N, C-alpha and C positions, 0 to 999 in steps of 0.2 A: 504494500500500500504506500502511495507517495504522500509525502508531507505537503501541506499547502505552502505556497511561496509567501514570504513576508510581504506585507503591503508596502509598496513603494510610494514615497512622498511625491515624486515626480508624476507617477501615474494618477494619484488622487488629484493633484493640482491641475494636471492636463485635462482630466475629466471635468473638474469644476470649471476650468477655463472654457471648455467646449460648451458646457451648459450656459455659462454667462454669455458667450458669443451667440448662442442660439436665442437667448431671451433679449438681447440687446435690440432696441427698436431701430428699424430702418425705414426710410421713406417708402411709401406705398408702391412706388414703381420698382424698387429694388428688392422688396421683401420676398417675392416669389423665387428670386434667383439666389437666395441665401444658401451658402454651402451647408451641407449636413455635417456640421462640426463634430457632433458626438460620434457619428459613424466613422468619420476620418480618424478620430482618436482611437476608437475601438479597433479599427483595421490595423492601425500602427501597433497597438499593444498585443493584438493577436499575432501579427506577423513577426515582430522583432523579439518580443520577450515571452510570448506564449502565456501572458498573464491573464487575459480575459477569455480563457478557453472554454469555460463552462457556460452553457447556454442560459443557465439560471441567472448568471451575472448580467448578461445582455438583456434578459427579460426584466430584471429588476431596474436596470438603468433605463430601459425603454418605458417602463411604467412611471418612473420618476419624471422622465421627459414628457410623457402624456399629461401628468398632473400639472407640471409647470407651464406647459404650453396651452392647456385647455383643449387638447384634441381628444378624439374618441379613445376611451381607455383601452389600451392594448394595441393601438395602431403602430406607435413607435416600437413597442415591445416586439411585435411580430417582425417588423422590418429589421430591427437590430439582431434578432435571433437568426434571420435568414442571412444577413451580412456576416455574422459571427460564424455560422456554420460553413458558408462558402469560403470564407477566409481561412478557417481552420482546415477545411478539406483540401485546399490548394496551397497551403502554407509553405510546404517544402519547395514548391516550384516558384512561387511568387517572391520568396526571400532572395533568390539569386538572380532575378531579372535585373537588367540595367534600369536606371531611374526612369527613363522615358517609357519603357515597357511596363514597369511597375505602375506608373501613373495611368497608363492606358487600362491596366487591369483594375485599378481603383475606380476609374471612370465606369468600367463595365459593372462593377459591384454597385456603384451608386445609381446607374441606370436601371439595374435590376431592382434596386430599392424603390425607384420611382414607379416601376411597374406594379410592385406590391402595393404601394400607396394608392395608385390609380385603381387597383382592384378593390381596395377598401372603400375608396370614394364612390366607386360604382355600386357597391353593396349598400351603402348608406344613402344613396340618392342625393348626394351633395352635388353642388355645381362643379362642372369640369374646370380644372385649373387653366389659367392663362398660359399661352405658349411660353412665356418667360420662365415658367415653373420648370421647364426642361433644361434650362441653362445651369441649374445648380450642379449637376454632375460634371459639366464641362469646367465650371469654376473650381470644383473640388479637385479635378484632374490637374488644373494649373497650379493650385495651391499645394498639392501633395508633396512635390520634392522639397519645398521649403519647410513644410510642417514636419516631414520626415526628418530632415536634417536638424531642425530645432529640437525635436523630442529625442532624437538619437544623441545629440550633444548633451542635453540635460541628463539623460540616463547615464551616459558615460561619466559625467561630473559627479553624479550621485554615487556611482560605484567607486570612484576614486576617493571620495570622502569617507566611505565605509572602510577602506583599507588603511 
């Protein structure tokens, strides 16, 4: 039986930062194109450290996000479970991609998330989103290399402080 990994301060702060960026108000024109910050951070921690490997963690984080954003309870939980599963499933391949290929794979994960979200919207008879709603995965792809480098550097600094 494996022991649970100790909780990383960088991981907690990055997840908190992602939640804050998700809740930060944006102009109405830009709000639909907001990157899915929480998903980007979850992808990073699944890929690099294997820290958020359990689907229950993704479910709990998604429920918290649902409560904070006022969306249908379970909507973000479902999407984060799917993202976590797919990231974990292809983790060994994705980790060794060059940055541009990894960003493309992240975009594919985020587009898959949009399809899951669209399915939920269709089930609840909500209004179809504006076309700019589909820009968020593209923006996530553009932001991915910098977010990856930032979190990787913070993780390395945390490891150096522990030694």
